[in-house]
N, C-alpha and C positions, 0 to 999 in steps of 0.2 A: 504493499499500499504505500501511497506517497506520504510524504512528510506533512502534516497539519502545523501551521504556526499561527500563533496569535501576534498582531502587529498594531501596536497603539494607533488609534485614531488620530490623524495629525489635524491641527486648527484648520487648516485649508480644506479639509474633508469632511468637516462637520455637517455642511449642508447636504451632502451626497448621503453621509451616514443616517442624518435624520430622514431623508427621503426614503431609504429603505426601512427605517424604522416605521414609518408611516403605513407602509404597505404591509409590514409585518402587523401593525395594530389592526388594520382593517382585516387581515386574514383571520386574526383573533376574533372579530366581532360575532362568530358564529357561536362562541362560547359565552355569549351575552356580555362581553366587555367591549362597549362601543364608546370610543372616545371622539368628543367634539374637535374641530380644529382648534380651537382656545384651549381645551385641554391639554392637546398634543404640544402647543405652543408652552403652554406653563411648564410640561414635563421636561420638553428642551431646555428651558431656562433652568429649571432646577437641578438637572441632571449636568448641564455644563459648569454651573456654580459650583457643585460639589466635585467635579471633577478637575479643579483647579488645585484640590488638595490630596492627590493619589497617597496611599491606596484606598481613601474613602470611597472614591467612584472613579472607576476607569473604563474607558470604551476601547475596545478591541474588533479590528477586522479577522477573521478566520480565513486564512489563507492556505492554498494547496499551490505551491509551484508558482507564487505572487499573482495567482488568479484569487480574487475574492470570492469565497463560497458562503459566507454569511457573517454575522457580527455577534457580540456579546457586550452585555454591560455588567459589570461585577461592583461590589462592595465589599469593604472590609470595615468592621467595627467593633467595639469592646463588647463584650458579654456582659450581662446584668445578673447577678449582683457584683462578680468578680470581674472588675474591668481590666485585670492583667491579662485576661484570657481574649484572644481576638477569634472572631467569628468571620465567615466569609459568606458572600450572598451571590447567586447568580440571577441577577434579577430579570434579564432578558438574554433570550438565546434563540438564536434563529439560523438555521441553514436553509439557504436560498432553493426555491422549488427544483430547479435544474440539478441540483447538488445533492439531494436528499437520497437516503439509502444505499449512499457509497463509503460508509464508515467515516466520513468527515466529521459528522456530530462526535461520535465516540472519541475519535482523535483530538478534537478541540477540547472534550471533557478532560481527557487525559493531560492536556497541556494545562488545562485550568487548574487543576489538582496540583500539578507540579508548582505552579505559579503560588497557590496559596501556602503549599506546604513550604515553600522558600521563605514565606512572611511570617511562618510559625503560627498559622491559622491552626485551630483545633478542630473546627467543625466546618463545613460547607453547606449551606441550604441553597435549593434551586427551588424559585416561585412556579407554580403551575395554574393557571387557569381551571376552576373547578370543570370537569366534562372534558377537559382536553385529554381522552384516553391515549392517543398516541403520544403525547408528551409525557404521561403518567408512566407507560409502559417502558419508554426509552430511560427515563431517570431510574426507574427500578432496575433495569438491565444494567445500569452504570454503577449500581450498589446502593443508590439512594431509597431511603424508607420513608413512607409516610408517618409522619410523628406528632403532626398538630394539622388542624383544620382552621382556617379563619373564616369566620361569617360576617356578614354585612348586610343592611337593609337601607332603603330610603327612608328618609323622615319627611 
């Protein structure tokens, strides 16, 4: 298999990155997560603000032989109540449609786990939308277990 690499997203690529993110967000709308353009803009602003302080939030291209096959957004943060322990989060993870089921997602997760281990992260979470069975199965195949569920309701 070809080598999967994580490449930090450059400032000059943020518009392209968030163009891909918007397409990804649209794809996820089938799971009941629909974002307005205003919400997408707010998310972009918040992510870019946090990305100024790596490893709090980082944006990566997933590349194979310099071809972009997807992207990922990660976070590192202190655990609570023991803030000496770092946790990692894969908050957004997307392999572009043309590159799915080729092993690139698994390769990217392996690279992410190495990155987190180098930063002495003790545990990594992956965010998944409820009902996204393909994602649930993928993350379970990668050794992740469902340990908690978040709930929400409109007011």
